[in-house]
The first five atom37 places (N, CA, C, CB, O) and aatype in JSON, in Angstrom:
{
  "aatype": [12, 7, 7, 8, 18, 4, 3, 10, 15, 16, 7, 6, 1, 3, 18, 18, 6, 19, 3, 3, 18, 16, 3, 14, 17, 16, 6, 14, 6, 9, 19, 19, 18, 5, 14, 7, 5, 7, 1, 8, 15, 3, 10, 19, 18, 8, 10, 19, 14, 10, 13, 4, 7, 1, 19, 1, 13, 9, 1, 1, 3, 10, 1, 7, 8, 7, 1, 15, 15, 6, 7, 11, 3, 11, 7, 18, 8, 13, 2, 10, 3, 16, 9, 9, 0, 6, 6, 0, 6, 13, 9, 3, 11, 19, 4, 7, 11, 14, 19, 8, 17, 10, 4, 3, 15, 16, 0, 7, 12, 10, 7, 10, 6, 10, 0, 8, 1, 18, 14, 5, 11, 10, 1, 15, 10, 16, 10, 12, 15, 15, 14, 10, 19, 10, 14, 18, 13, 15, 14, 9, 9, 15],
  "atom_mask": [
    [1, 1, 1, 1, 1],
    [1, 1, 1, 0, 1],
    [1, 1, 1, 0, 1],
    [1, 1, 1, 1, 1],
    [1, 1, 1, 1, 1],
    [1, 1, 1, 1, 1],
    [1, 1, 1, 1, 1],
    [1, 1, 1, 1, 1],
    [1, 1, 1, 1, 1],
    [1, 1, 1, 1, 1],
    [1, 1, 1, 0, 1],
    [1, 1, 1, 1, 1],
    [1, 1, 1, 1, 1],
    [1, 1, 1, 1, 1],
    [1, 1, 1, 1, 1],
    [1, 1, 1, 1, 1],
    [1, 1, 1, 1, 1],
    [1, 1, 1, 1, 1],
    [1, 1, 1, 1, 1],
    [1, 1, 1, 1, 1],
    [1, 1, 1, 1, 1],
    [1, 1, 1, 1, 1],
    [1, 1, 1, 1, 1],
    [1, 1, 1, 1, 1],
    [1, 1, 1, 1, 1],
    [1, 1, 1, 1, 1],
    [1, 1, 1, 1, 1],
    [1, 1, 1, 1, 1],
    [1, 1, 1, 1, 1],
    [1, 1, 1, 1, 1],
    [1, 1, 1, 1, 1],
    [1, 1, 1, 1, 1],
    [1, 1, 1, 1, 1],
    [1, 1, 1, 1, 1],
    [1, 1, 1, 1, 1],
    [1, 1, 1, 0, 1],
    [1, 1, 1, 1, 1],
    [1, 1, 1, 0, 1],
    [1, 1, 1, 1, 1],
    [1, 1, 1, 1, 1],
    [1, 1, 1, 1, 1],
    [1, 1, 1, 1, 1],
    [1, 1, 1, 1, 1],
    [1, 1, 1, 1, 1],
    [1, 1, 1, 1, 1],
    [1, 1, 1, 1, 1],
    [1, 1, 1, 1, 1],
    [1, 1, 1, 1, 1],
    [1, 1, 1, 1, 1],
    [1, 1, 1, 1, 1],
    [1, 1, 1, 1, 1],
    [1, 1, 1, 1, 1],
    [1, 1, 1, 0, 1],
    [1, 1, 1, 1, 1],
    [1, 1, 1, 1, 1],
    [1, 1, 1, 1, 1],
    [1, 1, 1, 1, 1],
    [1, 1, 1, 1, 1],
    [1, 1, 1, 1, 1],
    [1, 1, 1, 1, 1],
    [1, 1, 1, 1, 1],
    [1, 1, 1, 1, 1],
    [1, 1, 1, 1, 1],
    [1, 1, 1, 0, 1],
    [1, 1, 1, 1, 1],
    [1, 1, 1, 0, 1],
    [1, 1, 1, 1, 1],
    [1, 1, 1, 1, 1],
    [1, 1, 1, 1, 1],
    [1, 1, 1, 1, 1],
    [1, 1, 1, 0, 1],
    [1, 1, 1, 1, 1],
    [1, 1, 1, 1, 1],
    [1, 1, 1, 1, 1],
    [1, 1, 1, 0, 1],
    [1, 1, 1, 1, 1],
    [1, 1, 1, 1, 1],
    [1, 1, 1, 1, 1],
    [1, 1, 1, 1, 1],
    [1, 1, 1, 1, 1],
    [1, 1, 1, 1, 1],
    [1, 1, 1, 1, 1],
    [1, 1, 1, 1, 1],
    [1, 1, 1, 1, 1],
    [1, 1, 1, 1, 1],
    [1, 1, 1, 1, 1],
    [1, 1, 1, 1, 1],
    [1, 1, 1, 1, 1],
    [1, 1, 1, 1, 1],
    [1, 1, 1, 1, 1],
    [1, 1, 1, 1, 1],
    [1, 1, 1, 1, 1],
    [1, 1, 1, 1, 1],
    [1, 1, 1, 1, 1],
    [1, 1, 1, 1, 1],
    [1, 1, 1, 0, 1],
    [1, 1, 1, 1, 1],
    [1, 1, 1, 1, 1],
    [1, 1, 1, 1, 1],
    [1, 1, 1, 1, 1],
    [1, 1, 1, 1, 1],
    [1, 1, 1, 1, 1],
    [1, 1, 1, 1, 1],
    [1, 1, 1, 1, 1],
    [1, 1, 1, 1, 1],
    [1, 1, 1, 1, 1],
    [1, 1, 1, 1, 1],
    [1, 1, 1, 0, 1],
    [1, 1, 1, 1, 1],
    [1, 1, 1, 1, 1],
    [1, 1, 1, 0, 1],
    [1, 1, 1, 1, 1],
    [1, 1, 1, 1, 1],
    [1, 1, 1, 1, 1],
    [1, 1, 1, 1, 1],
    [1, 1, 1, 1, 1],
    [1, 1, 1, 1, 1],
    [1, 1, 1, 1, 1],
    [1, 1, 1, 1, 1],
    [1, 1, 1, 1, 1],
    [1, 1, 1, 1, 1],
    [1, 1, 1, 1, 1],
    [1, 1, 1, 1, 1],
    [1, 1, 1, 1, 1],
    [1, 1, 1, 1, 1],
    [1, 1, 1, 1, 1],
    [1, 1, 1, 1, 1],
    [1, 1, 1, 1, 1],
    [1, 1, 1, 1, 1],
    [1, 1, 1, 1, 1],
    [1, 1, 1, 1, 1],
    [1, 1, 1, 1, 1],
    [1, 1, 1, 1, 1],
    [1, 1, 1, 1, 1],
    [1, 1, 1, 1, 1],
    [1, 1, 1, 1, 1],
    [1, 1, 1, 1, 1],
    [1, 1, 1, 1, 1],
    [1, 1, 1, 1, 1],
    [1, 1, 1, 1, 1],
    [1, 1, 1, 1, 1],
    [1, 1, 1, 1, 1]
  ],
  "atom_positions": [
    [[-16.04, -5.04, -27.47], [-15.1, -4.07, -27.96], [-13.71, -4.29, -27.38], [-15.58, -2.68, -27.65], [-12.83, -3.45, -27.53]],
    [[-13.54, -5.4, -26.71], [-12.22, -5.72, -26.2], [-12.09, -5.5, -24.71], [0.0, 0.0, 0.0], [-12.76, -4.66, -24.12]],
    [[-11.2, -6.28, -24.13], [-10.98, -6.19, -22.7], [-9.91, -5.17, -22.35], [0.0, 0.0, 0.0], [-9.03, -4.87, -23.14]],
    [[-10.02, -4.66, -21.13], [-9.1, -3.64, -20.63], [-8.76, -3.96, -19.18], [-9.72, -2.21, -20.75], [-9.45, -4.74, -18.51]],
    [[-7.68, -3.36, -18.71], [-7.29, -3.46, -17.3], [-7.16, -2.06, -16.71], [-5.97, -4.24, -17.14], [-6.71, -1.13, -17.38]],
    [[-7.56, -1.94, -15.46], [-7.4, -0.71, -14.71], [-6.47, -1.01, -13.53], [-8.79, -0.13, -14.22], [-6.8, -1.84, -12.68]],
    [[-5.32, -0.35, -13.48], [-4.38, -0.52, -12.37], [-4.81, 0.38, -11.22], [-2.92, -0.2, -12.81], [-4.99, 1.59, -11.39]],
    [[-4.97, -0.22, -10.05], [-5.46, 0.5, -8.88], [-4.34, 0.82, -7.91], [-6.54, -0.32, -8.18], [-3.27, 0.21, -7.96]],
    [[-4.58, 1.77, -7.04], [-3.56, 2.21, -6.08], [-3.21, 1.12, -5.07], [-4.04, 3.44, -5.35], [-2.18, 1.22, -4.41]],
    [[-4.03, 0.09, -4.95], [-3.75, -1.03, -4.04], [-2.75, -2.01, -4.66], [-5.04, -1.77, -3.68], [-2.3, -2.95, -4.0]],
    [[-2.41, -1.79, -5.93], [-1.52, -2.71, -6.63], [-2.27, -3.79, -7.39], [0.0, 0.0, 0.0], [-1.66, -4.61, -8.08]],
    [[-3.58, -3.8, -7.28], [-4.4, -4.79, -7.97], [-4.82, -4.29, -9.34], [-5.64, -5.13, -7.13], [-4.71, -3.1, -9.65]],
    [[-5.3, -5.22, -10.17], [-5.75, -4.89, -11.52], [-7.18, -5.37, -11.7], [-4.82, -5.52, -12.61], [-7.5, -6.53, -11.43]],
    [[-8.04, -4.47, -12.16], [-9.42, -4.82, -12.49], [-9.53, -5.06, -13.98], [-10.42, -3.71, -12.03], [-9.06, -4.26, -14.79]],
    [[-10.16, -6.16, -14.34], [-10.45, -6.42, -15.75], [-11.87, -5.93, -16.03], [-10.31, -7.95, -16.1], [-12.77, -6.08, -15.21]],
    [[-12.06, -5.33, -17.22], [-13.4, -4.9, -17.6], [-13.53, -4.89, -19.12], [-13.71, -3.51, -17.03], [-12.55, -4.78, -19.85]],
    [[-14.76, -5.0, -19.55], [-15.13, -4.93, -20.97], [-15.97, -3.68, -21.18], [-15.91, -6.23, -21.43], [-16.8, -3.34, -20.33]],
    [[-15.76, -3.0, -22.28], [-16.56, -1.82, -22.62], [-17.35, -2.13, -23.89], [-15.67, -0.54, -22.82], [-16.77, -2.47, -24.92]],
    [[-18.65, -2.02, -23.79], [-19.54, -2.19, -24.95], [-20.2, -0.84, -25.19], [-20.62, -3.34, -24.72], [-21.13, -0.45, -24.47]],
    [[-19.73, -0.12, -26.2], [-20.22, 1.23, -26.47], [-20.52, 1.36, -27.95], [-19.19, 2.3, -26.01], [-19.61, 1.47, -28.78]],
    [[-21.8, 1.35, -28.28], [-22.24, 1.5, -29.67], [-23.06, 2.77, -29.83], [-23.07, 0.28, -30.1], [-23.91, 2.88, -30.71]],
    [[-22.77, 3.75, -28.96], [-23.46, 5.03, -29.05], [-22.81, 5.88, -30.14], [-23.43, 5.77, -27.68], [-21.7, 5.59, -30.59]],
    [[-23.49, 6.93, -30.55], [-22.93, 7.86, -31.53], [-21.68, 8.49, -30.95], [-23.96, 8.94, -31.94], [-21.7, 8.96, -29.81]],
    [[-20.58, 8.52, -31.71], [-19.32, 9.02, -31.16], [-19.31, 10.51, -30.81], [-18.23, 8.75, -32.13], [-18.42, 10.95, -30.09]],
    [[-20.25, 11.26, -31.29], [-20.3, 12.69, -30.97], [-21.15, 12.98, -29.73], [-20.84, 13.47, -32.17], [-21.34, 14.14, -29.37]],
    [[-21.65, 11.95, -29.09], [-22.46, 12.14, -27.88], [-21.64, 11.78, -26.65], [-23.76, 11.28, -27.94], [-20.6, 11.13, -26.75]],
    [[-22.11, 12.19, -25.51], [-21.51, 11.83, -24.22], [-22.54, 10.95, -23.49], [-21.13, 13.12, -23.36], [-23.37, 11.46, -22.75]],
    [[-22.47, 9.63, -23.71], [-23.52, 8.75, -23.19], [-23.47, 8.55, -21.68], [-23.42, 7.42, -23.87], [-22.44, 8.74, -21.04]],
    [[-24.6, 8.17, -21.13], [-24.65, 7.71, -19.75], [-23.82, 6.42, -19.68], [-26.14, 7.47, -19.27], [-23.67, 5.72, -20.68]],
    [[-23.3, 6.13, -18.5], [-22.49, 4.93, -18.32], [-23.19, 4.01, -17.33], [-21.06, 5.29, -17.82], [-23.58, 4.43, -16.24]],
    [[-23.34, 2.75, -17.72], [-23.85, 1.71, -16.84], [-22.7, 0.74, -16.57], [-25.09, 0.96, -17.48], [-22.12, 0.19, -17.5]],
    [[-22.38, 0.55, -15.29], [-21.34, -0.41, -14.91], [-22.03, -1.61, -14.28], [-20.3, 0.23, -13.92], [-22.76, -1.48, -13.3]],
    [[-21.79, -2.77, -14.87], [-22.33, -4.02, -14.34], [-21.27, -4.65, -13.44], [-22.74, -5.0, -15.48], [-20.15, -4.89, -13.87]],
    [[-21.64, -4.91, -12.18], [-20.75, -5.55, -11.22], [-21.32, -6.89, -10.79], [-20.51, -4.64, -9.99], [-22.27, -6.92, -10.0]],
    [[-20.77, -8.0, -11.31], [-21.25, -9.31, -10.88], [-20.77, -9.64, -9.47], [-20.8, -10.39, -11.86], [-19.78, -9.09, -8.99]],
    [[-21.48, -10.53, -8.83], [-21.14, -10.93, -7.46], [-20.23, -12.14, -7.41], [0.0, 0.0, 0.0], [-19.58, -12.5, -8.39]],
    [[-20.2, -12.77, -6.25], [-19.33, -13.92, -6.01], [-19.61, -15.05, -6.99], [-19.51, -14.42, -4.58], [-20.76, -15.41, -7.24]],
    [[-18.54, -15.61, -7.54], [-18.66, -16.75, -8.44], [-19.11, -16.4, -9.84], [0.0, 0.0, 0.0], [-19.42, -17.29, -10.63]],
    [[-19.17, -15.12, -10.17], [-19.62, -14.69, -11.49], [-18.56, -13.79, -12.11], [-20.98, -13.94, -11.4], [-17.65, -13.32, -11.43]],
    [[-18.69, -13.55, -13.4], [-17.73, -12.68, -14.08], [-18.41, -12.01, -15.27], [-16.5, -13.47, -14.55], [-19.55, -12.32, -15.61]],
    [[-17.7, -11.08, -15.88], [-18.26, -10.21, -16.92], [-18.8, -10.95, -18.14], [-17.23, -9.23, -17.37], [-19.75, -10.49, -18.77]],
    [[-18.22, -12.08, -18.48], [-18.68, -12.81, -19.67], [-20.09, -13.4, -19.5], [-17.71, -13.92, -19.99], [-20.78, -13.64, -20.5]],
    [[-20.51, -13.62, -18.28], [-21.82, -14.24, -18.04], [-22.99, -13.37, -18.46], [-21.96, -14.58, -16.59], [-24.1, -13.86, -18.6]],
    [[-22.75, -12.08, -18.65], [-23.85, -11.18, -19.02], [-23.66, -10.58, -20.41], [-23.98, -10.07, -18.0], [-24.23, -9.54, -20.72]],
    [[-22.86, -11.23, -21.22], [-22.68, -10.73, -22.59], [-24.02, -10.62, -23.3], [-21.72, -11.65, -23.38], [-24.2, -9.76, -24.16]],
    [[-24.96, -11.48, -22.96], [-26.28, -11.46, -23.59], [-27.06, -10.17, -23.29], [-27.09, -12.66, -23.12], [-28.05, -9.87, -23.96]],
    [[-26.62, -9.4, -22.27], [-27.29, -8.14, -21.96], [-26.84, -6.99, -22.87], [-27.03, -7.77, -20.52], [-27.52, -5.96, -22.96]],
    [[-25.72, -7.16, -23.54], [-25.17, -6.09, -24.36], [-26.2, -5.56, -25.36], [-23.92, -6.58, -25.11], [-26.33, -4.34, -25.47]],
    [[-26.93, -6.39, -26.11], [-27.9, -5.85, -27.05], [-28.99, -4.98, -26.41], [-28.55, -6.97, -27.8], [-29.54, -4.09, -27.05]],
    [[-29.32, -5.25, -25.13], [-30.33, -4.44, -24.45], [-29.88, -2.99, -24.26], [-30.67, -5.06, -23.09], [-30.69, -2.07, -24.27]],
    [[-28.57, -2.81, -24.08], [-28.02, -1.48, -23.84], [-27.44, -0.85, -25.1], [-26.95, -1.56, -22.77], [-27.16, 0.35, -25.13]],
    [[-27.26, -1.66, -26.12], [-26.58, -1.26, -27.36], [-27.15, 0.03, -27.94], [-26.68, -2.38, -28.39], [-28.35, 0.14, -28.17]],
    [[-26.27, 1.01, -28.17], [-26.68, 2.26, -28.79], [-27.28, 3.29, -27.86], [0.0, 0.0, 0.0], [-27.49, 4.44, -28.26]],
    [[-27.56, 2.9, -26.63], [-28.2, 3.83, -25.68], [-27.25, 4.34, -24.6], [-29.37, 3.16, -25.03], [-27.31, 5.5, -24.2]],
    [[-26.38, 3.44, -24.12], [-25.44, 3.78, -23.04], [-24.1, 3.12, -23.31], [-26.0, 3.35, -21.65], [-24.0, 2.21, -24.14]],
    [[-23.09, 3.58, -22.6], [-21.8, 2.87, -22.58], [-21.93, 1.83, -21.47], [-20.56, 3.87, -22.33], [-22.13, 2.17, -20.31]],
    [[-21.83, 0.56, -21.83], [-22.04, -0.56, -20.91], [-20.68, -1.13, -20.55], [-22.97, -1.66, -21.53], [-19.96, -1.62, -21.42]],
    [[-20.33, -1.07, -19.27], [-19.04, -1.57, -18.8], [-19.29, -2.75, -17.88], [-18.23, -0.45, -18.06], [-20.05, -2.67, -16.91]],
    [[-18.64, -3.86, -18.2], [-18.76, -5.09, -17.4], [-17.44, -5.31, -16.66], [-19.12, -6.33, -18.3], [-16.41, -5.56, -17.29]],
    [[-17.47, -5.22, -15.33], [-16.27, -5.27, -14.48], [-16.21, -6.58, -13.7], [-16.23, -4.07, -13.51], [-17.21, -7.01, -13.12]],
    [[-15.05, -7.21, -13.69], [-14.86, -8.41, -12.88], [-14.47, -8.03, -11.46], [-13.77, -9.33, -13.5], [-13.61, -7.18, -11.24]],
    [[-15.12, -8.66, -10.5], [-14.85, -8.43, -9.08], [-13.48, -9.0, -8.72], [-15.96, -9.06, -8.2], [-12.97, -9.9, -9.39]],
    [[-12.89, -8.49, -7.66], [-11.61, -8.99, -7.18], [-11.64, -10.5, -7.03], [-11.24, -8.32, -5.84], [-12.52, -11.05, -6.37]],
    [[-10.66, -11.18, -7.65], [-10.55, -12.63, -7.54], [-11.47, -13.41, -8.46], [0.0, 0.0, 0.0], [-11.57, -14.63, -8.35]],
    [[-12.16, -12.73, -9.37], [-13.08, -13.38, -10.29], [-12.75, -13.0, -11.72], [-14.54, -13.02, -9.96], [-12.17, -11.94, -11.97]],
    [[-13.11, -13.86, -12.66], [-12.85, -13.57, -14.06], [-11.38, -13.31, -14.28], [0.0, 0.0, 0.0], [-10.53, -14.12, -13.91]],
    [[-11.08, -12.18, -14.9], [-9.69, -11.84, -15.22], [-9.12, -10.72, -14.34], [-9.59, -11.44, -16.66], [-8.02, -10.22, -14.61]],
    [[-9.85, -10.33, -13.3], [-9.28, -9.37, -12.34], [-8.27, -10.09, -11.45], [-10.41, -8.71, -11.46], [-8.35, -11.31, -11.27]],
    [[-7.32, -9.34, -10.91], [-6.32, -9.97, -10.04], [-6.99, -10.51, -8.78], [-5.2, -8.95, -9.67], [-8.11, -10.14, -8.44]],
    [[-6.26, -11.4, -8.11], [-6.87, -12.15, -7.01], [-6.79, -11.49, -5.64], [-6.23, -13.46, -6.92], [-7.53, -11.87, -4.73]],
    [[-5.93, -10.52, -5.47], [-5.81, -9.88, -4.16], [-5.07, -10.75, -3.16], [0.0, 0.0, 0.0], [-5.34, -10.68, -1.96]],
    [[-4.13, -11.56, -3.64], [-3.39, -12.47, -2.76], [-2.0, -11.97, -2.39], [-3.28, -13.81, -3.4], [-1.28, -12.63, -1.65]],
    [[-1.61, -10.8, -2.9], [-0.28, -10.28, -2.58], [-0.18, -9.95, -1.1], [0.02, -9.03, -3.43], [-1.15, -9.53, -0.46]],
    [[1.03, -10.16, -0.56], [1.27, -9.85, 0.85], [0.99, -8.37, 1.09], [2.74, -10.22, 1.26], [1.43, -7.51, 0.32]],
    [[0.28, -8.08, 2.12], [-0.05, -6.7, 2.45], [-1.39, -6.23, 1.9], [0.0, 0.0, 0.0], [-1.86, -5.16, 2.28]],
    [[-2.0, -7.0, 1.02], [-3.32, -6.62, 0.5], [-4.37, -6.99, 1.54], [-3.62, -7.33, -0.87], [-4.37, -8.1, 2.06]],
    [[-5.26, -6.06, 1.83], [-6.31, -6.29, 2.82], [-7.63, -6.53, 2.1], [-6.43, -5.09, 3.81], [-8.26, -5.59, 1.63]],
    [[-8.03, -7.78, 2.01], [-9.28, -8.14, 1.35], [-10.41, -7.96, 2.35], [-9.25, -9.61, 0.79], [-10.79, -8.9, 3.05]],
    [[-10.93, -6.74, 2.41], [-12.02, -6.45, 3.34], [-12.97, -5.44, 2.68], [-11.47, -5.9, 4.69], [-12.71, -4.96, 1.57]],
    [[-14.04, -5.14, 3.36], [-15.07, -4.26, 2.8], [-14.51, -2.88, 2.45], [-16.21, -4.11, 3.78], [-14.82, -2.35, 1.38]],
    [[-13.71, -2.31, 3.33], [-13.15, -0.97, 3.07], [-12.35, -0.96, 1.77], [-12.27, -0.52, 4.25], [-12.48, -0.04, 0.96]],
    [[-11.52, -1.96, 1.58], [-10.67, -2.02, 0.39], [-11.49, -2.22, -0.87], [-9.65, -3.14, 0.52], [-11.27, -1.54, -1.87]],
    [[-12.43, -3.15, -0.82], [-13.25, -3.44, -2.01], [-14.03, -2.2, -2.45], [-14.22, -4.61, -1.71], [-14.08, -1.88, -3.64]],
    [[-14.64, -1.52, -1.5], [-15.44, -0.33, -1.82], [-14.55, 0.8, -2.34], [-16.24, 0.15, -0.58], [-14.91, 1.48, -3.3]],
    [[-13.4, 0.99, -1.71], [-12.47, 2.02, -2.19], [-12.0, 1.71, -3.61], [-11.26, 2.15, -1.24], [-11.84, 2.62, -4.42]],
    [[-11.77, 0.43, -3.91], [-11.37, 0.04, -5.27], [-12.48, 0.3, -6.27], [-10.98, -1.44, -5.3], [-12.21, 0.75, -7.39]],
    [[-13.72, 0.04, -5.9], [-14.83, 0.33, -6.8], [-14.92, 1.83, -7.08], [-16.16, -0.18, -6.2], [-15.12, 2.24, -8.23]],
    [[-14.76, 2.64, -6.04], [-14.8, 4.1, -6.22], [-13.65, 4.57, -7.11], [-14.74, 4.81, -4.85], [-13.84, 5.44, -7.96]],
    [[-12.47, 4.02, -6.9], [-11.31, 4.38, -7.72], [-11.53, 3.96, -9.18], [-10.03, 3.73, -7.17], [-11.15, 4.68, -10.1]],
    [[-12.14, 2.8, -9.39], [-12.46, 2.33, -10.73], [-13.37, 3.33, -11.45], [-13.13, 0.93, -10.68], [-13.14, 3.67, -12.61]],
    [[-14.39, 3.81, -10.76], [-15.31, 4.79, -11.35], [-14.53, 6.04, -11.76], [-16.44, 5.17, -10.35], [-14.71, 6.55, -12.87]],
    [[-13.67, 6.51, -10.89], [-12.89, 7.71, -11.21], [-11.97, 7.49, -12.41], [-12.05, 8.13, -10.0], [-11.94, 8.32, -13.32]],
    [[-11.24, 6.39, -12.41], [-10.23, 6.16, -13.45], [-10.83, 5.76, -14.8], [-9.27, 5.1, -13.0], [-10.35, 6.21, -15.84]],
    [[-11.84, 4.93, -14.78], [-12.39, 4.39, -16.04], [-13.53, 5.25, -16.58], [-12.88, 2.96, -15.83], [-13.63, 5.45, -17.79]],
    [[-14.37, 5.74, -15.7], [-15.58, 6.44, -16.14], [-15.44, 7.97, -16.09], [-16.75, 6.02, -15.29], [-15.91, 8.66, -16.99]],
    [[-14.82, 8.47, -15.06], [-14.6, 9.9, -14.95], [-15.82, 10.73, -14.64], [0.0, 0.0, 0.0], [-15.77, 11.96, -14.69]],
    [[-16.91, 10.08, -14.32], [-18.14, 10.79, -13.97], [-19.07, 9.82, -13.26], [-18.82, 11.41, -15.23], [-18.84, 8.61, -13.3]],
    [[-20.13, 10.32, -12.61], [-21.07, 9.42, -11.94], [-21.71, 8.43, -12.92], [-22.17, 10.24, -11.23], [-21.95, 8.74, -14.08]],
    [[-21.96, 7.23, -12.4], [-22.44, 6.13, -13.24], [-23.71, 5.52, -12.66], [-21.36, 5.06, -13.39], [-24.08, 5.76, -11.51]],
    [[-24.36, 4.72, -13.49], [-25.45, 3.85, -13.05], [-24.78, 2.53, -12.7], [-26.58, 3.68, -14.18], [-24.24, 1.85, -13.57]],
    [[-24.83, 2.14, -11.42], [-24.12, 0.96, -10.93], [-25.14, -0.18, -10.84], [-23.44, 1.23, -9.52], [-26.1, -0.1, -10.06]],
    [[-24.94, -1.22, -11.61], [-25.85, -2.35, -11.72], [-25.2, -3.56, -11.06], [-26.22, -2.65, -13.21], [-24.19, -4.06, -11.57]],
    [[-25.75, -4.03, -9.96], [-25.15, -5.1, -9.17], [-25.95, -6.38, -9.27], [-25.02, -4.68, -7.71], [-27.18, -6.36, -9.25]],
    [[-25.25, -7.47, -9.39], [-25.87, -8.79, -9.48], [-25.45, -9.63, -8.28], [-25.48, -9.49, -10.81], [-24.29, -9.62, -7.88]],
    [[-26.4, -10.35, -7.73], [-26.13, -11.29, -6.65], [-25.5, -10.58, -5.44], [-25.22, -12.41, -7.14], [-25.96, -9.51, -5.04]],
    [[-24.45, -11.17, -4.88], [-23.83, -10.62, -3.67], [-23.19, -9.26, -3.89], [-22.8, -11.58, -3.14], [-22.9, -8.56, -2.92]],
    [[-22.95, -8.87, -5.13], [-22.41, -7.52, -5.39], [-23.41, -6.44, -4.98], [-22.05, -7.36, -6.89], [-23.04, -5.28, -4.82]],
    [[-24.67, -6.81, -4.82], [-25.67, -5.86, -4.37], [-25.36, -5.29, -2.99], [0.0, 0.0, 0.0], [-25.57, -4.1, -2.74]],
    [[-24.86, -6.14, -2.1], [-24.48, -5.67, -0.77], [-23.32, -4.68, -0.87], [-24.09, -6.86, 0.14], [-23.28, -3.68, -0.15]],
    [[-22.38, -4.95, -1.77], [-21.27, -4.03, -1.99], [-21.79, -2.72, -2.6], [-20.21, -4.66, -2.91], [-21.32, -1.64, -2.24]],
    [[-22.74, -2.83, -3.51], [-23.32, -1.64, -4.13], [-24.0, -0.74, -3.12], [0.0, 0.0, 0.0], [-23.9, 0.49, -3.21]],
    [[-24.69, -1.33, -2.16], [-25.33, -0.53, -1.11], [-24.28, 0.25, -0.31], [-26.16, -1.43, -0.17], [-24.48, 1.41, 0.03]],
    [[-23.18, -0.41, -0.01], [-22.12, 0.26, 0.74], [-21.43, 1.33, -0.1], [-21.1, -0.77, 1.24], [-21.08, 2.39, 0.41]],
    [[-21.23, 1.05, -1.38], [-20.65, 2.04, -2.29], [-21.53, 3.29, -2.34], [-20.49, 1.44, -3.71], [-21.03, 4.41, -2.26]],
    [[-22.83, 3.1, -2.46], [-23.77, 4.23, -2.51], [-23.77, 5.0, -1.19], [-25.19, 3.73, -2.82], [-23.91, 6.23, -1.18]],
    [[-23.6, 4.3, -0.09], [-23.57, 4.95, 1.23], [-22.3, 5.79, 1.39], [-23.65, 3.89, 2.35], [-22.37, 6.92, 1.87]],
    [[-21.16, 5.24, 1.0], [-19.88, 5.93, 1.21], [-19.55, 6.96, 0.12], [-18.77, 4.91, 1.28], [-18.91, 7.97, 0.39]],
    [[-19.99, 6.69, -1.1], [-19.63, 7.55, -2.23], [-20.86, 7.91, -3.07], [-18.57, 6.86, -3.12], [-20.89, 7.61, -4.26]],
    [[-21.87, 8.54, -2.49], [-23.09, 8.83, -3.26], [-22.83, 9.73, -4.47], [-24.12, 9.49, -2.36], [-23.57, 9.67, -5.45]],
    [[-21.81, 10.56, -4.41], [-21.5, 11.46, -5.51], [-20.98, 10.73, -6.75], [-20.49, 12.48, -5.06], [-20.93, 11.32, -7.83]],
    [[-20.61, 9.48, -6.62], [-20.08, 8.71, -7.76], [-21.17, 7.97, -8.53], [-19.04, 7.72, -7.28], [-20.91, 7.43, -9.6]],
    [[-22.39, 7.95, -7.97], [-23.47, 7.18, -8.59], [-24.62, 8.08, -9.04], [-23.98, 6.13, -7.62], [-25.02, 9.0, -8.33]],
    [[-25.14, 7.78, -10.22], [-26.39, 8.41, -10.68], [-27.57, 7.56, -10.23], [-26.39, 8.58, -12.23], [-28.65, 8.07, -9.96]],
    [[-27.33, 6.24, -10.17], [-28.37, 5.33, -9.68], [-27.7, 4.03, -9.24], [-29.44, 5.06, -10.78], [-26.55, 3.75, -9.59]],
    [[-28.44, 3.25, -8.47], [-28.01, 1.94, -8.01], [-29.13, 0.96, -8.29], [-27.62, 1.95, -6.49], [-30.27, 1.18, -7.87]],
    [[-28.82, -0.13, -8.99], [-29.81, -1.16, -9.29], [-29.29, -2.49, -8.79], [-30.13, -1.22, -10.82], [-28.17, -2.89, -9.1]],
    [[-30.11, -3.19, -8.0], [-29.75, -4.51, -7.49], [-30.54, -5.58, -8.23], [-30.01, -4.6, -5.96], [-31.76, -5.46, -8.38]],
    [[-29.85, -6.62, -8.69], [-30.5, -7.74, -9.37], [-30.23, -9.01, -8.58], [-29.99, -7.89, -10.85], [-29.07, -9.38, -8.37]],
    [[-31.27, -9.67, -8.14], [-31.14, -10.95, -7.42], [-30.15, -10.84, -6.27], [-30.7, -12.05, -8.37], [-29.33, -11.74, -6.07]],
    [[-30.22, -9.77, -5.52], [-29.23, -9.52, -4.46], [-29.8, -9.81, -3.09], [-28.74, -8.08, -4.52], [-30.83, -9.25, -2.71]],
    [[-29.13, -10.69, -2.33], [-29.53, -10.86, -0.94], [-29.09, -9.64, -0.16], [-28.92, -12.17, -0.33], [-28.06, -9.04, -0.47]],
    [[-29.85, -9.26, 0.83], [-29.47, -8.1, 1.63], [-28.78, -8.49, 2.91], [-30.7, -7.27, 1.94], [-28.17, -7.65, 3.57]],
    [[-28.86, -9.77, 3.28], [-28.19, -10.26, 4.48], [-27.64, -11.65, 4.18], [-29.16, -10.3, 5.7], [-28.35, -12.52, 3.68]],
    [[-26.38, -11.85, 4.5], [-25.75, -13.16, 4.41], [-24.95, -13.37, 5.7], [-24.82, -13.29, 3.14], [-23.78, -13.01, 5.75]],
    [[-25.56, -13.93, 6.73], [-24.88, -14.05, 8.02], [-23.54, -14.76, 7.93], [-25.77, -14.78, 8.99], [-22.6, -14.38, 8.63]],
    [[-23.42, -15.77, 7.1], [-22.15, -16.51, 6.99], [-21.09, -15.72, 6.24], [-22.37, -17.84, 6.29], [-19.91, -16.07, 6.31]],
    [[-21.47, -14.65, 5.52], [-20.54, -13.84, 4.75], [-19.95, -12.71, 5.59], [-21.25, -13.26, 3.52], [-18.88, -12.19, 5.27]],
    [[-20.62, -12.33, 6.65], [-20.23, -11.18, 7.47], [-18.77, -11.23, 7.96], [-21.13, -11.1, 8.65], [-18.08, -10.21, 7.86]],
    [[-18.28, -12.35, 8.48], [-16.9, -12.36, 8.96], [-15.86, -12.1, 7.86], [-16.61, -13.68, 9.62], [-14.77, -11.61, 8.15]],
    [[-16.19, -12.43, 6.63], [-15.24, -12.26, 5.53], [-15.05, -10.79, 5.21], [-15.71, -13.01, 4.28], [-13.93, -10.36, 4.93]],
    [[-16.12, -10.0, 5.23], [-16.04, -8.6, 4.79], [-15.88, -7.61, 5.93], [-17.26, -8.26, 3.99], [-15.7, -6.41, 5.69]],
    [[-15.95, -8.07, 7.16], [-15.82, -7.11, 8.27], [-14.42, -7.04, 8.81], [-16.77, -7.46, 9.38], [-14.16, -6.27, 9.74]]
  ]
}
């Protein structure tokens, strides 16, 4: 249904796709797909038919992936606090209500932290192929 951008308070832009084939007079549940490192929203286009007509399916590109901005501007802090706050802000601005957050790969670790810090923003959390510990990744996000 076309790509969109969400401007965040950090100055960054999130790219996302909305696939919504629900009846227009209903208020559907929202599923947000968050791919992990090295992945982007186009890689799961094949999942759209599974959700078609049942939920509003939003595919969001992670910072520095796909068509989201890279987070390279001076003063931008690429750390866990910033990433999680941006995800929470995305939910508020794009969805406007609690969502089902579907995480793939390394985004699962981010999803766990999002659920811990902002439980009121999630109706559910689903992890797909997500490692729960990446010792070599720890210095990057801490």
